[in-house]
Structure formats: C-alpha cells, structure tokens
N, C-alpha and C positions, 0 to 999 in steps of 0.2 A: 656554527655548522648545523645545529639542531633546527634553527629557524629556517635556514635554507632548505633543509630536508623536508620540513613541514610545508613550506611554500611549494616545493616541487611536487609533493604528494597532492596538495590541493589542486595544482594546475593539471596534474595527471588525472585526478578525479573528474575535473570539469570536462576534459577531453574524452575520457573513456566512458563516463557514466551518464552525463547529462543528456537528456533529450529535450527538445523544445517544449514538449508538453508535460515533462516531469523533471524540471531542473533540480540538480543536487549540489549546486554551488555552495561551498561551506560558508560564504558570506551572506547568504540569504536567510531570512527568518519569516515564518508564517505563524499567525495566531488564529486559532479556530475556536468557535463556540459550538458546543454540543447542543443540538436542538432538543428542546423539551427539558433541559436541565440548566441550572445556573452554574455552568462549569466551562472554563476556557483553558486551552492548553497551547503551549508554544512548541513549534516543530522546527528542527534544524538538522543538518547533516555534517558528519565528520569523516574525513578519509581515514581508513585503517590500513590501506595497502594500495598497490598500483591499480587493482581492479575490484576493490572492496570499499564499502563505507558503512557507517552506522547511522541509522535514522533515530533521532531522539525526540521523544514527546514528553514535555515537562508539564505535569499537572500540579495543582497546588499541594497535593498530598503524596505524590509519587512521581517516579520517572520510568517511562517505558522505552526500551530500545529494541530496534529491529536490525539485524545484519543483512546487508544486501551484497550481491555479487554482480558485476557487469560482464556481459558477454556480447559478441557481435549481434546476436539475435535480440537482445534486450536485457532487462533487469530480472534477477531471480532472488528470492528470499526463502529460506527454510527456517521457520520459527524454532527457537531453541527451548529446551526444557519441557517439563510436564505442564499440561493445561488442565485445570479442573473442569469437570462436566458433572451434571447431576448423577450422583451415585458412583463416581469414579474419576478417572483422569485419562488423558491421551497425549500422545506426542506425534509430531510430524517427522516421518523417517525418510521421505524421498519426494523430490519435486520433478515432474516431467513437464517440459515447456517453460515459458517465461511468463512472469506475472505482468510485466509491462513491456511491450515490444519496442524495438528500435525506431528511430525517428521517421524513416520512410513509410512506416505502417500507419501513421497517424493521419487518416483521411476517412471520410464518410464511406461506408460500405465494407471497410476492413473488419476482420474478426480474428480472434485467437482463443485458444483453450489451454488451460493448464490443470494439472492434477497432482494432488498430494496423496501419498500413501500414509496411513495412520496405524498406530499400534497403541495399546493401553489396556485398561481394565474397567469393568463396571461390576460392582458387587462381587469382587474377587474373581471374576471370570476374565481371562485374558482374551482380548479381541483384536482383530485386524479389520481395517476398513479403508475408505477413501473419501476424498473431497474433490470434486471436479467443478471447475468454473468456466463457463462459456461467456465470452465478451464480444460485443458487437458495437461498432461506432455507427450510430443511427442518424445523427443530424449535427449540423452546425447551427447554433442559436445563441441569442443574447440572454444573459442571465444577470440579475442584480442581487448582490449580497452586501453586507455591511462594508466590505472592503472596496466596493465600487461596482461598476457595470462592466461585464466582460463578454467578448465573443468566445464561445467555448464549444468544444466537441462533446456531445452527450453520448456516454457509453452505457449501454444496458448490459447488465451482467446477471446471469442466472446460475445458481449453484445447486448441486445435488450431491448427496453422499450417503454412506452407510457406515454405521458403527454400532452394531447390535440392532439398531432400528434405522430405518431410512429417514433422511432429513433433507431440507432444501430451503430455498429462499431466492430473493431477487434484490438487486441493488442498481441504483442509477448514479453515475458520476459525471460531473461537468469538469473538463480539463481545459484550461485557458493556456494558449501558447505563451511561453516565457514565464508563466506563473505556476502551473500545476493544477492540482485539485482546488476548485473554488467552492464546490458543494458536493455532498454525497447524501443519499437517502437509501436506507436499506431496511429490510425486514426478512425474518426467517423463522425457522422452527424454534430457535433458541434466542429470539429477540433480534435486535439490530442496532446499528449505530448511524445516526444522522448528524451532520455537522456542516457549518458554512464558514467561509473565510472572513475574518474580522479585520485583519491587517496583514500587509505584505511589504517587507522592507529589506534593505541591505544594512 
C-alpha cells in the first residue's frame, strides 16, 4: 500500500507541479557544475504532498533542501530557517507572487515579479526589509553546456532589496523545454552563483 501511495503522490506531483520549462518529475536527475569552482552537485525532486515537493541538492560535503508549493499561477517557495549575513542573520517571512510561473507564461516577452518580506537582526538591531525580483523572458537562443546543445529561453532577472542597507544584483538563466535550467550566471551585492548543466538523465 505504501508503494501505491508513493506512486500516486509522484503522479500527482508530475501533473500539478511540472511545467515544460521546469520539470519536477521525481525520476529525473540533474548534475550541475559551479563555475569558477571545482564543485559539482546533484539535483532531484521528491513529492511531499498533493501540491508540495522538496528540491534536493546534494554536494560532496552537504545536502541543501528547498520546499516548494504548486499553485495554478506557478511555483512558490519560502526558504526556511535563519540565513547568516555579515554581522547578523535574516529569515524570509512572506512571499508575494510566484517564483516560477505556470506553463502558458513561458514565451518571449512575458514577465513576472515576486517579493519576499524579511526579518532579522544585524549587530543586535532588529530589522525588517524586503527582496524583490523582476524577471523577463527576453529571447529564445541556442546554448551549449557540457550536457549538450539546447534551445532555451533566456530569462533576465534583476533584484533589489533593503535590510538595513540597500542591495541588488542581476542574474541570467537559460531554461530549456523538458529539461529546466541549463545555465545560470548571477552577480550581486553579496556575490553570486553561476552554474551549468553537466548531465541530465532519468
């Protein structure tokens, strides 16, 4: 019975959560390389309920997980726990909008915005703030990474926020249909993360 329940949950996840440009099928595996570092991580998804799943990133020395929720408008995630920052910590308390929109929005010219409310402290001072991200699908283009050559939608994202001081940055993502993110390049006030797809498999 447990196997049947897990199978039903996985099927429900595939129907409710997957979009063609961000598949969350539990049978898929992605391996990424962080650019500028000799580090690789494995990404996978596990259903946790009818409309929720857990994204898992397995590094050689640690495992990071991110909980996601599926809605008709798209995918939402509210990071859990305290996040260290220079001189203190913060936590995400609320999300307005969706992080990744539903399938019909994935075309050149579409845009979407989401905003996080923040709370925490710096040097024993309690603070409130926000992080807002604006995304725009600007082009369809071919891109080559170690996993192969893909036709992808290029998404330009800009973010700004305030938490005691103002901060901001930019990121570019390439999403391939049926695969998801094949490359990302980002930079900002507190650094950035850039990676590319090395392997994609079932």
